N, C-alpha and C positions, 0 to 999 in steps of 0.2 A: 208020560205022553202029554203033549201040549203045555209044557212047563212055561213057555213064553206067554201063555194066556192066563196064568194064575194072577189075579189081582191081589193087592194087599188086603182089600176089604170089599164088601158088597153092600149096596143099599138099594132100596126100592127107588129112591129119588134123592137128589141132592138136598131137597127141602126137608127131609126127615133127619138129616145128620145134624147133631148138636155141635155148635161151634167149639165146645170143650174138647171134642174128639180131635180136632185139628191142633188145638193148643197142647194137649197131652202128647201129641206126636211131633211136637217141635216145628210145626209148619209156620213159616214166615210169609211165604208166597204160595197162593193156591191158584193153580192153573185150572180153569173151568171151561170145558167144552161148551159150545153154544147150542148147536142144533140138536134137539131132542134130549139134551141134558138140562139146560136152563129153560129152553122154550122151543116152540115149534119153529121149523125153518121158515115159516111164513111170517112170524112175528117181527114187527119192526120196532115195537116199543116193549120195554120190560114190564112184566106184570108186577103188581104190588108185592107178591111173595118174593120176587127176585130183588126188588128194592130193599125189602126188609132183610133178606139174607146178606146182601152186600154190606148193608149198614152194620149188621151184627159182626161180620168178619172184620170190618174196619175198626169197630169199637174195641176189639180185643187185640188190635195191632197186626192183623193178617191182611196182606195185600192181595186182593183178588185180581186176576188177570184172565181175560177171555182168550182162549186159544182155540182156533178153528181152522178147518181145512177150507172153509168157504172163502169167497173173495173179499178183499178189503172193503169194498163198497158196502156189502151187506153187514159185515162184522162191525165196521166203523160206525154206522148209523146206530146200531143197537148199543154198542159199548159207550158211545158218546152220550146217549140218552141216560145211560146208567152211571156215567162218570167214572169209568174204569179204563185201564190200559188194555191193549189187546195185541194179539199176534195172529194175523190172518194168513191164509195160504200156508198153513203150518206144515203141510205135506206129511201128516201122520199117515202111515205108521213109521215113516223115517224119523229119526230123532235128531238130526243135525240142527234144525232150527230151535228145538227145545234146549239142546245142550248150549247153543250159542246164547240163548236168552238167559239161561241160568248163569253162565259166565259173565254176561254183560251186566247182570244185576249184582254180581259179586256174592252169589249164594253158594252154599254147599248143597249137594243132592238131598241131604237129610232135612234141609229147610224148605223143600219144595214137595208138593203133592199135586197130583192131577185127578180131577173127577170127570169121568166121561161115560158114555153109554154104549160104546162099541169095543168089542174085543179086537177086531181087525185093525182098528186105528189107534184108539186111546190106550189100550192095554199094551199092545205091541210097542208103540212109541215110548211109553213109560219105561218098559223093560230096556229098550235100547238106550234110553237116557239115564238109566239106573236110578229112577225115582219111583216112589210109591204111587199107586193108583187105586182109586175107589171106583169100581164099576157099578153103574146104575142101570136101571131099566129105562126104557123110553118114556118121556113125559107125555107124548101124544102118539097115536097109532100111526099116523102118516109119516112117510119119509120122503126125502128127495129121491128122484129116480136113480141118482148115482149111488145111493146107499143100499139099494136092494140086493146087489150082489154080496156086499159085506154081510148083510143080515142072513143070507142063505148059508154062508160059512159060519156065522156067529152062533146060530141056533144049536147045531150039534155039539159045538165046543162048550157052550154054556151047559147043555144037558149033561155032558160028560163030567164037567167040573162040579156041577150041582150034585150029581150022583156020588162023586168021590169025596164030597165035603170040602171042596176047595174054594167055594164061594162063602167065605166067612163073613158073617154079619158085622158091620162096623162097630156095633155095641160090644162085641167080643174081642176087640183089638185093643 
């Protein structure tokens, strides 16, 4: 049940994941959800911890790319201040834009991983694109109003997978 919602790994936050994890898993490009994975949806500037994370990824040769369902204006401002590429209006859970981005970059699916906080968007989109996904918890309590419906469906699915042992900690992968 709910196999499309099983992530490759789980983490409390993207900020706890060691960069070696991505290297060991052959990641060349890391797609990172913005809202409630990297920062609050209200944040217009990256925090110091985000800047440090992006630097660590780049230092080991991993290309970070922000991927968000939010509009280009919001994503562009944040990504530009961070100095990273981005894909806005990604339309997750649909995987068409993710697949196109992977092809455009000349990557294989094994060279890409996505980190995101929602089962209903990030995990489903990753499964559709046939890439691995690390599911995180929210970095802040508040959500955009558009996310509340997803969260209502997300909670029982997370509970089910937690109970079944399907949310494997990233350290055990």
